[in-house]
C-alpha positions in Angstrom: 0.0 0.0 0.0 2.8 2.4 0.9 4.4 1.8 -2.5 1.1 2.5 -4.3 0.6 5.7 -2.3 4.2 6.7 -3.1 3.6 6.1 -6.8 0.4 8.0 -6.7 2.0 10.9 -5.0 4.9 10.9 -7.4 2.5 10.9 -10.4 0.6 13.8 -8.9 3.9 15.7 -8.4 5.0 15.0 -11.9 1.6 16.0 -13.4 1.7 19.2 -11.4 5.2 20.0 -12.7 4.2 19.3 -16.3 1.0 21.4 -15.9 3.2 24.3 -14.7 5.5 23.8 -17.6 2.7 24.1 -20.2 1.1 27.1 -18.4 4.5 28.8 -18.5 5.7 27.7 -21.9 2.7 27.8 -24.3 3.2 30.7 -26.6 1.2 31.7 -29.6 1.7 29.1 -32.3 4.5 27.3 -30.4 3.5 24.8 -27.8 6.7 22.8 -27.9 9.2 25.4 -26.9 10.0 26.8 -23.5 9.2 30.5 -23.4 12.2 32.6 -22.2 10.4 34.5 -19.5 11.7 36.7 -16.7 8.8 35.8 -14.4 9.5 33.8 -11.2 8.3 30.2 -11.3 4.7 29.6 -10.5 3.8 29.5 -6.9 7.0 31.0 -5.4 6.9 33.9 -3.0 8.6 37.0 -4.4 12.1 37.7 -3.0 10.8 41.0 -1.5 7.9 39.3 0.3 10.3 36.5 1.5 12.7 39.1 2.9 9.9 40.8 4.8 8.8 37.5 6.3 12.3 36.5 7.1 12.9 39.8 9.0 9.8 39.2 11.1 10.6 35.6 12.0 14.3 36.0 12.5 13.7 38.5 15.2 11.8 35.9 17.2 14.6 33.3 17.2 16.6 32.5 20.3 20.4 32.5 20.0 20.6 28.7 19.9 17.8 28.5 17.3 19.5 31.1 15.2 22.8 29.2 15.3 21.1 25.9 14.6 20.1 27.2 11.1 23.7 27.9 10.2 25.1 24.3 10.5 24.4 20.9 9.3 23.8 17.9 11.5 26.3 15.5 9.9 26.8 13.5 6.7 24.7 10.4 6.0 22.5 10.8 9.0 19.7 8.4 8.3 20.7 8.5 4.7 20.7 12.3 4.2 23.7 14.0 2.6 22.9 17.2 4.5 20.4 18.1 7.2 19.5 21.2 9.2 17.5 21.5 12.4 13.8 22.6 12.3 12.4 25.2 14.6 8.8 23.9 15.1 7.5 26.7 17.3 8.1 29.2 14.5 7.1 26.8 11.7 10.7 26.7 10.2 11.3 23.4 8.5 14.4 21.3 8.5 16.3 21.3 5.2 16.8 17.8 3.9 19.5 17.8 1.2 20.6 15.2 -1.3 23.0 15.1 -4.2 21.6 15.1 -7.7 24.1 15.0 -10.6 22.2 12.0 -12.1 19.2 12.0 -9.9 18.5 11.4 -6.2 21.6 9.9 -4.6 20.9 6.6 -2.8 23.0 6.3 0.3 22.8 2.6 1.0 22.2 -0.8 -0.7 18.6 -0.8 0.6 17.8 2.3 -1.5 19.5 1.1 -4.7 16.9 0.6 -7.4 14.3 2.8 -5.8 15.2 6.0 -7.8 15.9 6.6 -11.4 19.4 6.9 -12.7 19.0 9.8 -15.2 21.3 11.0 -18.0 24.1 13.1 -16.6 24.0 16.9 -16.8 26.6 16.8 -19.5 24.4 14.4 -21.5 21.5 16.8 -21.1 23.8 19.6 -22.3 24.1 17.6 -25.5 20.4 18.0 -26.2 20.8 21.8 -26.6 17.1 21.8 -25.6 15.6 23.8 -22.7 12.4 21.7 -22.8 14.3 18.4 -22.5 16.2 19.9 -19.5 12.9 21.0 -18.0 11.3 17.6 -18.5 14.2 15.8 -16.7 14.5 18.4 -13.9 10.7 18.2 -13.2 10.8 14.4 -12.9 13.9 14.6 -10.7 12.2 17.1 -8.5 9.2 14.8 -8.2 11.4 12.0 -7.0 13.1 14.3 -4.5 9.7 15.3 -3.1 8.5 11.8 -2.9 11.7 10.8 -1.1 11.2 13.6 1.5 13.9 16.0 0.3 13.4 19.7 -0.1 16.9 20.8 -1.2 18.6 19.5 -4.3 22.4 19.9 -4.3 22.7 21.0 -7.9 22.9 21.8 -10.8 26.6 21.9 -11.4 27.3 24.8 -13.7 31.1 25.1 -14.0 32.3 25.7 -17.5 34.9 23.1 -18.4 38.5 24.2 -18.7 40.3 20.9 -19.1 38.9 17.7 -20.7 40.6 15.7 -18.0 38.2 17.2 -15.4 36.9 14.4 -13.1 33.6 16.1 -12.5 33.0 17.4 -16.1 30.1 15.0 -16.5 28.3 16.8 -13.7 28.3 20.2 -15.3 25.4 21.4 -17.5 27.4 24.1 -19.2 29.9 21.9 -21.1 32.6 24.1 -22.5 30.5 27.1 -23.2 29.1 29.9 -21.0 26.2 30.7 -23.3 25.1 27.1 -23.5 25.0 26.9 -19.7 23.3 30.2 -19.5 20.5 29.0 -21.7 20.0 25.6 -20.1 20.4 26.5 -16.4 17.2 28.6 -16.0 15.1 25.8 -17.3 16.6 23.4 -14.8 16.3 25.9 -11.9 12.7 26.8 -12.7 11.6 23.2 -13.1 13.1 22.1 -9.8 11.9 25.0 -7.8 8.4 25.2 -9.2 8.0 21.7 -7.8 8.8 22.9 -4.3 12.5 21.8 -4.1 15.3 24.3 -3.6 18.1 24.3 -6.2 21.7 24.8 -5.1 23.9 26.0 -7.9 27.5 24.8 -7.6 30.5 24.9 -7.4 31.1 28.6 -7.0 33.6 29.2 -8.3 36.5 28.0 -10.6 36.3 24.4 -9.5 37.6 23.3 -13.0 39.8 20.4 -11.8 39.9 17.8 -9.0 43.6 17.6 -8.7 44.6 19.4 -5.5 41.1 20.8 -5.3 41.5 21.8 -1.6 44.8 23.5 -2.1 44.9 25.0 -5.6 44.5 28.7 -6.1 42.7 29.7 -9.3 44.3 33.0 -10.6 41.7 34.4 -13.0 41.6 37.7 -14.8 38.4 39.7 -14.4 37.5 39.6 -18.1 38.0 35.8 -18.2 35.8 35.3 -15.1 32.9 37.5 -16.3 32.9 36.4 -20.0 33.6 32.6 -19.6 32.9 31.3 -16.1 30.3 33.5 -14.4 27.5 33.6 -17.0 25.8 30.3 -16.2 25.7 31.2 -12.5 24.4 34.6 -13.4 21.6 33.1 -15.5 20.7 30.7 -12.6 20.6 33.5 -10.2 18.3 35.4 -12.6 16.0 32.3 -12.6 15.7 32.6 -8.8 18.1 29.9 -7.5 17.6 29.6 -3.7 21.1 28.5 -2.7 24.7 28.6 -3.9 27.4 26.1 -2.8 30.9 27.5 -2.6 33.8 25.4 -3.8 36.9 23.8 -2.2 39.5 25.7 -4.1 40.9 29.1 -3.6 40.3 32.1 -5.9 42.9 34.8 -6.4 44.5 34.0 -3.1 41.5 33.5 -0.9 39.5 30.4 0.0 36.4 30.4 -2.3 34.4 29.5 0.9 35.8 32.5 2.6 36.3 35.1 -0.1 34.5 38.4 0.6 35.4 39.5 -2.9 33.7 36.4 -4.4 30.8 35.9 -2.2 29.8 39.4 -1.1 31.2 41.8 -3.7 30.6 39.6 -6.8 27.9 37.1 -5.9 25.6 39.3 -4.0 26.7 42.7 -5.1 27.2 42.4 -8.8 25.4 39.1 -9.7 22.4 40.0 -7.5 22.1 36.8 -5.6 19.3 36.9 -3.0 19.5 33.5 -1.4 22.0 31.9 1.0 25.5 30.3 0.6 26.4 26.9 2.0 29.8 25.5 2.0 30.8 22.4 0.1 31.1 19.5 2.6 34.0 20.3 5.0 35.2 23.1 2.7 35.4 25.8 5.4 38.8 26.8 6.7 38.0 29.5 9.2 35.3 31.1 11.2 35.9 34.3 9.3 34.0 32.7 6.4 30.7 33.8 8.1 31.7 37.5 7.7 32.9 36.9 4.2 29.5 35.7 3.0 29.1 31.9 3.8 25.8 31.4 5.7 25.8 27.7 6.4 28.5 25.2 7.2 28.1 21.7 5.9 28.2 18.9 6.8 28.5 19.5 10.6 29.4 22.4 12.9 33.1 23.1 13.3 34.0 26.6 12.5 30.4 27.8 12.9 30.0 26.0 16.2 28.8 28.3 19.0 32.1 28.1 20.9 34.2 28.9 17.8 32.0 31.9 16.9 32.4 33.3 20.4 36.2 32.8 20.4 36.4 34.7 17.1 34.2 37.5 18.4 31.8 37.2 15.5 29.0 39.7 16.1 25.4 38.8 16.7 24.5 41.0 13.7 26.6 38.8 11.3 24.9 35.6 12.7 21.5 37.2 12.4 22.2 38.2 8.8 23.1 34.6 7.8 20.0 33.2 9.5 17.9 35.8 7.7 19.3 34.8 4.3 18.6 31.1 5.0 15.0 32.0 6.0 14.6 34.2 3.0 15.3 31.3 0.7 13.0 29.0 2.7 10.1 31.5 2.4 10.9 32.2 -1.3 10.4 28.5 -2.0 7.4 28.3 0.5 9.1 25.4 2.2 7.4 26.5 5.4 4.0 25.9 3.8 4.8 22.4 2.6 7.1 21.0 5.2 6.9 17.4 4.2 8.0 14.5 6.3 9.6 14.7 9.7 13.2 13.5 10.1 14.3 10.7 9.5 11.5 10.3 6.9 11.8 6.5 7.0 8.6 5.8 5.1 9.5 8.2 2.3 13.1 7.0 2.0 11.8 3.4 1.7 9.4 4.4 -1.1 10.2 3.2 -4.7 9.9 6.3 -6.8 11.3 4.7 -9.9 8.1 4.6 -12.0 7.6 3.3 -15.5 6.8 6.8 -16.7 10.2 8.0 -15.4 12.0 5.1 -16.9 10.4 5.8 -20.3 11.3 9.5 -20.0 14.9 8.6 -19.0 15.3 6.5 -22.1 13.8 9.2 -24.3 16.1 11.9 -22.9 19.1 9.6 -23.2 18.2 9.1 -26.9 17.9 12.8 -27.4 21.3 13.2 -25.8 23.1 10.9 -28.3 25.4 12.8 -30.6 26.0 11.2 -34.0 29.5 12.2 -34.9 29.9 10.3 -38.2 27.7 8.2 -40.5 29.5 7.3 -43.7 27.5 5.8 -46.5 24.3 6.0 -44.5 25.4 3.0 -42.4 22.8 4.0 -39.9 20.0 3.5 -39.2 20.2 -0.3 -39.2 17.6 -1.8 -41.5 16.5 -5.3 -42.1 17.3 -6.6 -45.6 20.8 -5.2 -46.1 21.7 -6.3 -42.6 20.8 -9.8 -41.4 23.4 -10.3 -38.6 25.0 -7.8 -36.1 28.0 -8.4 -33.9 28.1 -6.5 -30.6 31.5 -6.5 -29.0 33.4 -4.6 -26.3 33.6 -5.0 -22.5 31.2 -2.0 -22.1 28.5 -3.7 -24.1 27.6 -5.9 -21.1 29.0 -3.8 -18.3 26.8 -3.3 -15.2 26.7 -0.3 -12.9 29.1 0.2 -10.0 27.1 -0.4 -6.9 28.7 2.0 -4.4 27.9 5.2 -2.5 31.4 6.6 -3.2 34.1 5.5 -5.5 34.5 4.6 -9.2 31.9 5.5 -11.7 30.5 3.4 -14.5 29.6 3.7 -18.2 26.2 4.9 -17.0 26.9 7.3 -14.1 30.0 9.0 -12.9 31.6 8.3 -9.6 31.6 10.2 -6.3 28.8 12.2 -4.7 26.9 12.4 -7.9 26.8 8.6 -8.6 23.3 7.0 -8.7 23.8 3.3 -8.3 21.3 1.3 -10.4 21.0 -2.5 -10.2 18.7 -2.6 -13.3 20.6 -0.8 -16.1 19.7 -1.7 -19.6 23.1 -2.5 -21.1 23.9 -1.7 -24.7 23.8 -5.3 -25.6 20.4 -5.9 -24.0 18.9 -2.9 -25.7 20.2 -3.8 -29.1 19.2 -7.4 -28.8 15.6 -6.5 -27.9 15.2 -4.1 -30.8 17.1 -6.3 -33.3 14.7 -9.2 -32.5 11.7 -6.9 -33.5 13.6 -6.0 -36.8 14.3 -9.6 -37.5 18.1 -9.2 -37.2 20.3 -11.7 -35.5 22.8 -10.6 -32.9 26.0 -12.5 -32.2 28.4 -11.8 -29.3 31.9 -13.0 -28.5 32.7 -15.7 -26.0 33.6 -14.6 -22.5 37.4 -14.4 -22.0 39.4 -13.1 -19.1 42.5 -11.7 -20.8 42.7 -8.8 -23.1 44.2 -10.9 -25.9 41.5 -13.5 -25.5 38.7 -10.9 -25.6 40.2 -9.4 -28.8 40.4 -12.8 -30.5 36.8 -13.6 -29.5 35.6 -10.2 -30.8 37.2 -10.7 -34.1 35.7 -14.2 -34.4 32.2 -12.8 -33.7 32.7 -10.0 -36.1 33.6 -12.4 -38.9 30.0 -13.7 -38.8 28.3 -10.3 -39.0 27.3 -7.8 -41.7 27.9 -4.9 -39.4 29.9 -4.8 -36.2 29.0 -2.6 -33.2 31.8 -1.8 -30.8 30.9 -0.3 -27.5 33.7 1.6 -25.7 33.6 3.5 -22.4 35.6 5.6 -20.1 34.8 6.6 -16.5 35.4 9.5 -14.2 35.0 10.3 -10.5 35.0 13.1 -8.0 38.2 13.7 -6.1 40.5 12.8 -9.0 40.9 13.9 -12.6 40.9 11.4 -15.4 44.3 9.8 -16.0 44.0 10.0 -19.8 41.6 10.6 -22.7 41.6 7.0 -23.9 38.9 4.4 -23.7 39.0 1.7 -21.0 39.6 -2.0 -21.3 41.6 -1.9 -24.5 38.6 -0.5 -26.5 40.8 1.6 -28.7 42.9 -1.4 -29.7 39.7 -3.4 -30.3 38.1 -0.8 -32.5 41.2 -0.5 -34.7 41.5 -4.3 -35.0 37.9 -4.8 -35.9 37.9 -2.0 -38.4 41.0 -3.5 -40.1 38.9 -6.6 -41.0 36.9 -4.5 -43.6 33.4 -4.9 -42.1 31.3 -1.7 -41.5 32.0 -0.8 -37.9 29.7 1.3 -35.7 31.3 2.7 -32.5 29.2 3.7 -29.5 31.0 5.7 -26.9 29.8 6.0 -23.2 32.2 8.6 -21.8 32.3 11.4 -19.1 33.8 13.9 -21.5 36.1 14.2 -24.5 38.1 11.2 -25.6 40.7 10.7 -28.4 39.5 8.8 -31.4 42.7 7.8 -33.3 40.7 5.2 -35.3 37.9 7.6 -36.4 38.7 7.5 -40.1 38.5 3.7 -40.2 35.0 3.3 -38.9 31.7 3.7 -40.7 29.7 5.4 -37.9 30.4 6.9 -34.5 28.1 8.2 -31.8 28.7 9.4 -28.2 26.6 9.5 -25.1 28.0 11.4 -22.1 26.9 8.9 -19.4 23.2 8.3 -20.2 21.9 6.7 -17.0 20.2 3.4 -16.6 18.3 3.4 -19.9 21.4 3.8 -22.0 20.9 0.5 -23.9 17.3 1.5 -24.8 18.5 4.9 -26.0 21.2 3.3 -28.2 18.7 0.9 -29.7 16.2 3.7 -30.4 18.8 5.7 -32.3 20.5 2.8 -34.1 17.3 1.4 -35.6 15.9 4.8 -36.5 13.1 5.1 -33.9 14.6 8.3 -32.7 16.3 10.8 -35.1 19.7 11.7 -33.6 19.6 15.5 -32.8 22.3 15.9 -30.2 25.2 18.3 -30.5 28.6 18.3 -28.8 28.8 20.5 -25.7 32.5 20.0 -25.9 35.3 19.7 -28.5 36.4 16.1 -29.3 40.1 16.8 -29.8 42.1 15.3 -32.7 45.2 15.2 -30.4 46.4 16.6 -27.1 47.9 19.7 -28.6 46.6 22.9 -27.0 44.6 21.1 -24.3 44.9 22.4 -20.8 46.0 19.7 -18.3 45.1 19.6 -14.6 48.0 21.0 -12.6 49.4 20.0 -9.2 50.9 23.4 -8.7 49.5 25.6 -6.0 48.7 28.5 -8.3 46.5 27.6 -11.4 46.9 30.7 -13.6 44.2 30.9 -16.2 46.6 32.5 -18.6 44.8 31.2 -21.6 41.9 33.6 -20.9 39.0 32.8 -23.2 41.1 30.5 -25.4 39.6 27.2 -24.5 37.6 24.7 -26.6 36.6 26.1 -30.0 37.8 29.6 -28.9 41.4 28.3 -29.0 43.3 28.2 -32.3 45.8 25.8 -30.7 43.3 23.0 -30.4 42.7 20.7 -33.4 39.2 19.2 -33.4 38.4 15.7 -34.5 34.8 16.8 -34.0 34.2 20.4 -33.2 32.0 22.0 -30.5 28.4 22.1 -31.6 28.9 19.2 -34.1 26.3 16.5 -34.6 24.8 14.9 -37.7 21.4 13.4 -38.3 19.9 10.8 -40.6 18.8 13.6 -42.9 20.3 16.9 -44.3 19.2 20.5 -43.7 19.4 23.6 -45.9 19.9 27.0 -44.1 17.9 29.7 -45.9 19.2 33.2 -46.3 19.1 35.1 -43.0 17.0 38.2 -42.6 16.8 40.9 -40.0 13.5 40.8 -38.2 12.4 44.4 -38.4 9.3 44.5 -36.2 8.2 42.5 -33.3 11.8 41.6 -32.2 11.8 41.2 -28.4 15.6 41.6 -28.3 18.3 44.1 -29.4 18.6 42.3 -32.8 16.7 39.3 -34.2 17.8 37.3 -37.2 15.3 35.0 -38.9 16.0 32.2 -41.4 14.3 29.1 -42.8 15.6 25.6 -42.1 14.5 23.0 -44.6 14.8 19.3 -44.3 16.1 18.3 -47.8 16.7 14.6 -46.9 14.4 11.7 -46.8 14.0 11.1 -43.1 12.6 13.3 -40.3 15.1 15.2 -38.1 15.9 18.2 -36.0 18.7 20.8 -36.4 20.3 23.2 -34.0 21.0 26.6 -35.6 24.1 28.2 -33.9 25.4 31.7 -34.0 29.0 32.8 -33.3 30.0 36.4 -33.0 33.4 38.1 -33.6 33.8 41.6 -32.2 35.8 43.3 -34.9 37.0 46.3 -33.0 38.8 44.3 -30.3 41.1 41.3 -30.5 39.6 38.1 -29.2 38.1 34.8 -30.2 34.6 34.4 -31.6 32.1 33.2 -29.1 28.7 31.6 -29.3 25.9 34.1 -28.5 22.9 32.3 -29.9 21.3 29.0 -30.8 17.8 27.6 -31.5 16.6 24.0 -32.1 14.0 23.2 -34.6 11.0 21.0 -34.1 11.0 17.5 -35.8 11.0 18.4 -39.5 9.5 16.0 -42.0 11.2 15.6 -45.4 10.6 18.8 -47.4 9.3 20.7 -44.4 10.7 24.2 -43.6 10.6 25.9 -40.3 11.3 29.6 -39.7 13.6 30.1 -36.7 14.7 33.3 -35.0 18.0 34.0 -33.3 17.4 36.6 -30.6 20.5 38.6 -29.5 20.2 40.7 -26.4 22.2 43.8 -25.8 24.4 41.7 -23.5 24.9 39.1 -26.2 26.3 41.9 -28.4 28.6 43.2 -25.7 32.0 42.3 -24.2 33.3 42.9 -20.7 35.4 46.0 -20.0 37.9 45.5 -17.1 38.5 49.2 -16.8 34.9 50.2 -16.1 33.7 46.8 -14.7 30.8 46.8 -17.1 29.7 45.6 -20.5 30.4 47.6 -23.7 28.1 47.3 -26.7 29.8 47.1 -30.1 28.7 48.2 -33.5 31.0 46.1 -35.7 30.0 42.5 -35.4 30.6 39.5 -37.6 27.9 36.8 -37.1 28.5 33.3 -38.3 25.5 31.1 -38.5 25.7 27.4 -39.0 25.4 23.8 -37.7 28.5 23.8 -35.5 31.4 26.0 -34.5 33.2 24.9 -37.7 30.2 24.3 -40.1 29.4 27.9 -41.0 26.5 28.3 -43.5 26.2 32.1 -43.5 28.5 35.0 -42.5 26.9 38.4 -41.8 28.4 41.7 -41.1 26.3 43.8 -38.7 27.6 47.4 -38.8 24.7 48.8 -36.8 24.9 50.3 -33.3 23.0 48.2 -30.7 20.5 50.0 -28.6 18.2 48.1 -26.3 15.4 50.8 -26.6 15.6 51.3 -30.3 14.6 48.9 -33.1 14.7 49.3 -36.8 11.1 49.3 -37.9 9.8 48.3 -41.3 6.5 50.0 -42.2 5.0 47.1 -44.3 7.1 44.0 -43.7 8.1 42.1 -40.6 11.3 40.8 -42.2 13.6 42.1 -44.9 17.0 41.0 -46.3 20.1 42.6 -44.8 20.7 45.9 -46.6 22.6 48.4 -44.4 25.5 50.7 -45.0 28.6 50.9 -42.8 26.9 53.3 -40.5 24.0 50.9 -39.9 21.6 53.0 -41.9 19.0 51.4 -44.2 20.4 51.2 -47.7 18.2 51.5 -50.8 18.5 48.3 -52.9 18.7 50.4 -56.0 21.8 52.3 -54.8 24.4 50.3 -56.6 27.4 52.4 -55.5 26.5 52.0 -51.8 25.8 48.3 -52.5 29.3 47.8 -53.7 30.6 49.7 -50.7 28.7 47.4 -48.4 30.0 44.3 -50.1 33.6 45.7 -49.8 33.0 46.3 -46.0 31.6 42.8 -45.7 34.6 41.2 -47.5 37.0 43.2 -45.3 35.2 42.0 -42.2 35.4 38.4 -43.2 39.1 38.7 -43.9 39.7 40.3 -40.5 37.7 37.5 -38.8 39.6 34.8 -40.6 42.9 36.3 -39.4 41.6 36.6 -35.8 40.3 33.1 -35.7 43.0 31.6 -37.9 40.6 29.6 -39.9 39.0 29.8 -43.3 35.4 31.1 -43.2 32.8 30.0 -45.8 30.5 32.7 -46.8 
């Protein structure tokens, strides 16, 4: 009965979250896209009202009650990662916290299999789809609520700096601040509209695990504001209730103790209104309370009553921290829906892993698959040409790692974000199930203990197949960076050996970040899934057999070699001397598959871009038609990269939009909306953002696949729009001053073309690459 009641409650929570999604996202003529709205999520108390209520209640707290809000009660107390004390007489609830990088973190074998192991946040970044992120976050929030939690320790938003990063799989931003800035608000609003507080982490500059407690990130102001702060800024704008500060130091001070970072930047300039908690055991001094940390986790040490008294921390500072915590509680209305009482035994015993969630997990994992290569239309796999498949590789049958802390698996990374699942659908199981429906036979190698034996068995199985599928994997874990960028268990050697036999080879990668692919030119097809959770095998089958059209795009660069890549350093000072030059922004990195890349089972034509003259809700809007010119349905992600021609620096992504599922021959008009901020760069002298009036905009299907190059020599003004009296969209026709140019004025037309050619040449020199126009 309890299980049935738990499932019913979970279904109600999920339905409520979905209803809120559609209430918020349905726009005129577009029910499938998430509306970019500045409103707070449905049902939340405004920050202003929450502050007033916090002021009233905080004044009624005793000294001990006030101090109890500032500290955790210990790690893994009755299965909770973090826990605070309630104040029942004032209606203040306990905060029950759990990790969430791949879903609700089970802390004990008895809880394994009672929650869903979802695709990682890096996998969700591969969807480039706010609606997909919202759908997953809503379901995760429902499981949190059903388990009794009211605080989710996520999402992780750090922009990757090094591909070796041990926690890269946990970060929704991938290698790009704009990508993270677009996806983070969807996650935050979905979680918090379900009554669960989001905790954005790890603030800030936790880009590597090597020496994470000792390293000092030395970061220039421009680099911080243009590359690493934007996802946090967007999450704060979406109303995030809490921030978790990181283990490392920043410009000489402990991040969980830096007044410059937590007070001046986070609260002063980024406008954060909630409270700051430490990462677990990250505090190094009592002074952190004065610097801006409000809550010590996981247990009182530096914020213990005795320590605060010894350090002469004023009562006003303690009151301010308690007030901030209360403000977030009231903003989320957690006092109005307090949930279970600690230890919440009935809720923690509930199985919230529903069939609906399992189906959604598989759908989202399939959407996260990035098809990197598909020579000769090897995929999708069709009965007729293909009668027998061989599926080889250790990862094809690998299970999950059943632990609370330690190594990750091909499904979920290791450490605090690991969601152990005893019921994963392996790639082999998923493929076998779908192949049987298609009437295709699947052969597998015999089980061998040695690497040489496994290789020989794989080659023997491959000899009996029309197509060979090789599954390769790599893992990563918190507290250590990856040792290399190779595949585990000899998979690189296996792929090369199988490919040398001359059969069509399809490689499936389950990895926590970029890997080297030295055999890429020898295989027929290649796809990657950045740790897809427990329904990974179902996702692979759906894509391989054409049930789902692959539409993922790389949120990272897959490097051709290690040249130009930034390695984790054991040195005390980590100087971010590369500035913005990471990923596709660096000319020193050779890409095997560039940032933003991903192919489909069809082809798309990018129509001529047009300036949207009326009805543009942003500073500048560019509209173009995307046509499916292939013979299968598919989705495309239209990407925009901007070069600021008046100042040196790399081009950066400042726009993208994803089409709906287009049938063959169907065209969809998409609009790229550029805000004034999108068209500006950071000025370290003034500490603000400067708008620019000479911009080169490259529009295409990836950072390297440029379909159109546009020169925009108009001055950006947030309050002024170019208005067309009789048409909503016209072709670009502007002179070098940004004034409308008559199409009949041939002389001025040639002048514009000359300016355009000059701009393209300058951009080519700046980016050190050839640009297609």
